[in-house]
N, C-alpha and C positions, 0 to 999 in steps of 0.2 A: 566127739571132738575129732577132727581129722588131723593128719600130719601138717597140713597147711596152717591150720589154726594154732597148733603147737609151735611151729616155726615163727609165726607172726607174734605170738605171745612172747617167745624168747627174744625176738628182735626188739620188741618194745622194752623189755627189761634191760637189754643191753644198751639201748639208746638212753634210758633213764639213768643208768649207771654212769655212762659217759658224761651226761649233763651234771650229775652230782659230783663227779670227780673234777670236772672243770670248775664248778662253783666252789668246791672245797679248795681247789688250787688258787682261785682268785681271792678267796677269803684269806688264805695263808699268805699270799703275796701282799695283800693290803695290810695284814697284821704286821708283817716284817717291815713294810714301808713306814707304818706308824711308829714302830719301835725305833727304826733308824732315825726318823724325824725327831722323835723325843730325845734321842741321844745327841743329835746335832743341836737341838735347842738347848740342851743342858751345857754342851760345850760352848755354844755362843753366849749363853748366860754367864758362865764362868769367865769367859774371855772379856765380855763387856764389863763385868763386875771388877775385874782386875784393871781394865783400862779406865773405868770410872774412878776407882780409888787413886790410881796414879795421876789422873787428870786433876782431881780435886786437890790432891796433895801438892802438886806442882803449881797449879794456877790460882789457888784460893788461899787467902789468909784465914785465920780463925774467925776474925770479924766478918769476913765475907760468908764463911760457912754458917755462921750464926744467923745471917740474914736469910739464907736458904731455909734453915730450920724454922725461923720465925714465919716465913711465907707458908711453910707446910703445917705450921701449928704444933711443931714438936720441940720448940725452943725451951719450953719449961722443963721437959724431961731431960734434955741435954744439960741445962744449967743446974738442975737439982743433982744430977749424977756427977757434976764437976768433971765432965769428960775432957780428955785431951784431944788434940787435933785428929789423931788417927781414929779415935772412938767416935768423934763427930762425923767424920767421913764415912765410917762403917754404918752409922745410924742413917745417914742420908742415902747411901747406896742401898741399904736394906729397904728403906721407905720407898724409894723410887722403883725397886724391883717388884713390889707388890702390884698385882694386876688392878686391884681396886683403886690404886692411886694414879693410874695412867693419865687421867684427865687433868688432874692438878699438876702433874709433872710436866706434861706437854704445855700447859698454860704458863707455868713458871719459866720454862725454857724460852717460850715465845716472848714473854715480858722481859727476861734478861737480855735477849737479843735486841729488843727495842731500846732498852737502857744503854746497851753498848753502842748502838748506832747514835743515840742522842749525845752520849758522852764523847764520842769521836767527832762530833760536829762542833767546830769552834764557836759558831754563833748560838747554838742551842745549849751547850753545856753550862753556860753562865746562868741559865734559868733553872738548873736542876739542883736539888739538894739530895744527895745520896750519901747517907751516913755510913 
């Protein structure tokens, strides 16, 4: 083995080390970004939950909240527990926060928007029965 071979060998090791360090740095940056995104998601979730509870509390009567529960199929649980308005709201907000319920929540929001449009139309609202 000559001096040139040894130098070349050490240069290869040095290059591999730099690549490893860069890879490790990128992994660390990605991990930090993921942690920050998770924290932001948690803050947004908590903020949305507070906003949802306030919105339901101010905009909906107990009768309206029970319609939402019925749509989601959770009305029996709420009625059996004899929940108060705040408990009903908490149940709805919890149900809507679960990932597996996203599809039904989006559909309910769309249907409620349609109902609102129909109820605001003077010609159509006389044909609706909305208990």
